[in-house]
N, C-alpha and C positions, 0 to 999 in steps of 0.2 A: 319650204320655210324653216329656218332654224328655230328650235324652241328656246324659251328663256333659260331652261335648265342647262341645255347644251351650251348656250352662249356664256353663261356664268362659268361653266366648267372650262371652256376654252380660255376665258379671261383669267380664271384662277391658275391655270397651267402656265400661262405667260407670266403672271405675277410671280409665281414660284420660281421660274427660271431667272427673272430679273433679280429677285431677292438673293438667290444663290450666287449670282454674279457679283452683287454689291457687298454681301456679307456671307462669304462661304463658310466661315468658322466663327460664328458669333459667341463670345464668351458669356458666361452667366454673370450678370452685373453685380449680384450680391456676393460679397466675399464670404467664404465658408470653408470648412474642413471636411465635413461629413454630413449625412442626412440630418442629424440633430441641429448642427449649427446653421444649416440651410433653413430648416424649419423655423428656428429662432429669428433669423434674418428676415424671412418672409413675413412672419407675424409683425415684426417691427416696421416693415415697409408700408403698412397700411396708412394712407393719407400723409405720406412723407416721401422724400426722395431717396433713391438708392445711395446717392452720395452721402446723405446724412446718416443713413443706416451704417454704411461702411466706416464712418467716423467713430461711431460709438461701440461697434461690436468687438474690436480688438481687446479693449479693457474688459468687456463683459465676458468674452470667451476665455480670457486669462483667468478670470475669477470663477467662471462656471462653464467649463468645456464639455460637461456631460449632463445628462438628465439628473443623475444622482446629486451632482454638485449644485445644480440650479434648484433642485427641490429643497435643499437644505437652507437656502437663502431666505431672508425676510424680504417681502416685496418692496419694502421701503429702500433697501440697499440696491435692489435691481433698478428701482426707479431712479436712484441717484446716478447709476452707471449709464442709463439711457436717456437722461434728461433732455438731451438735444433733439430727440424725435417727438413728434406730436403724440398726444394721448398717452404720455409716459406712465401715468398711474395705472390706467386700465391695462396697458400692455405688460407692465411689470407683474401685476396680479395674474394675468393670463399665462405668462411664461412660467411662473412658479407652479401654478395649478396644473398646466399641461405636463410639466416635468414630473410632478408627483404621480400623475396618471400613467405616464410612460414607465415609471419605475414599478408602480404597483400592479399594472395590468399587462404590460408589454415587455417585461424583463429588461427595462432600460433601453429598449430599441424603438426607433420610429417605425410604425407600421406601414407596410407598403400596400395599404388598402384605403380606398377613397372613403368608404363609410366610417372606418376607424379614425381616419384623419379629421374629418369634419366634426367628429364627436369631441375633439379636443378643444378646450377653451381658446378663443382667439383665432381659430382656424376655419375659414370659410371655403367656399367652392374653388375660388381662384387659387388660394394658398395651397390647398390640398393638391390641386392639379399641378402647380409648380413643383412641389416636392416629388410627386409621382413621376413627372416628366424628367426633371433635372437630376434627382437623386437616385431614381430607380430605373430610368430609361423606359418607362411605360408610355403607352400611346395616350397621352393626355394633352389637351389643348387649353392652357390657361388663357382666359380672356379678361384683360383689365380695361380701364376706360380708354387707354390709348389704342389698343387693338380694336375695341368696339368702334371708335371713331374712324379708323382706317377702313374697316369692313363696310361701314356705312358710306364713306366717301367713294369707295371703289364699286359700290353697287352690289356687293356680295351678300349683304344683309340689309333688312329694312330699318335697322336701328331702333326697333321698339324696346329691346331690352338686351342686357349683356348675356343673359341665358339664351335668348333667341339667336344672338350672334354666334355664340359658341356652337349651337346646333347646326347653324347654316355653314359655318366654316368646316366643321367636321364632315359634313356631307360633300363639300367641294374639294377637299384635299385628302390625299391618301394618309392613313394613320401613321405611316412611317415618317411622314414629314412634320407631324404636329409639334414635337418638342423643339426642333430647330426652327421651324417656321414662327413659333411663338416669339423666340428671341430675335429673329430677323425682322419681324414686324415692329418690335419695340425699338430696335436700333434705327430702322428706316423712319419711323415716326419722329424720333428725336432729331435725326439728321436732315430729313427732307420734308416732313409732313407735320409741322407743329399745329397745335390747336388754334393758336392765334397768329395773325400775320402770314397765313399760308398763301403762297403763290401757286395757284392751280396750274398755270401754263408752264411754269418752270419745274414743277414736281415730276420726277422720272416716271411715276405711275399715274398720278391723278391727271396728267396732261393727256393721256389717251384712254385711261380706264375710268376716269372720274364720272360720277353720276351727275347728270345735268340738273336733276331735281335738287340734289343735296347742295350742289354749288350755288344754285339760285337761292336756296334757303339761307346759306351762310352769308352770301353777299347782301341779301335783304336785311339780315340781322345787323350787319355792319353799317349799312347806309343811314339808318336813323341816328346813330351816335355821331356820325360825321356831320349830318345836317344840324343836329342840336348844337354841336360845338361851333359851327359856322354862325348859327343864329345868335349864340351867346356873344361871339366876338363882334357881330354887327350891333348888338344892343349896347355893348360897352363903348363902341366907337361913336355912337350917335348922341 
């Protein structure tokens, strides 16, 4: 009898092969020039889209391309440059504050250390992992809500928390795959596996690797809404 762990390992290996076939060289979606501009873009990306971040960063990077330049700005000016993204006031304050720390404590360089990164204002676990993986090539596996959703749908994690998902994925995949796999899963989710309106049978991975339990949960969540709309139409017609 094959154990659950082995079954997940085999599933993970096949998923990795399919993602490599679909997205062999996934680009980093946030436009940047170096570790600092990547860090800034990642901080800005919280609760907004990569597209929106890429729209505001050209002007921001022209005004403040380095920690030294960003540290000299008033947060209100930064806020004006990033107004198009959500939580602009908080993010502006965080960018100026973290830049001052980079200048004062790290010689104007972005540290290649997880603990030092998460100590910076506005930088959480996922953001730090993105910088380590994409700027420094370290074995880090950033997990956002999209990857969390895919791992749950594919039965690779139970979906109890993003932290648990990160731990489960790290156990299932070789560390050398983590940086690229993170990007591949993001692009796969956007292309084939959206949060809403997802077709399990047509999805290249969910169609064979999908968790029956999670599928049933999602379909159950959608059913009441359809029933309610039908009842409302019936009441209007009567």
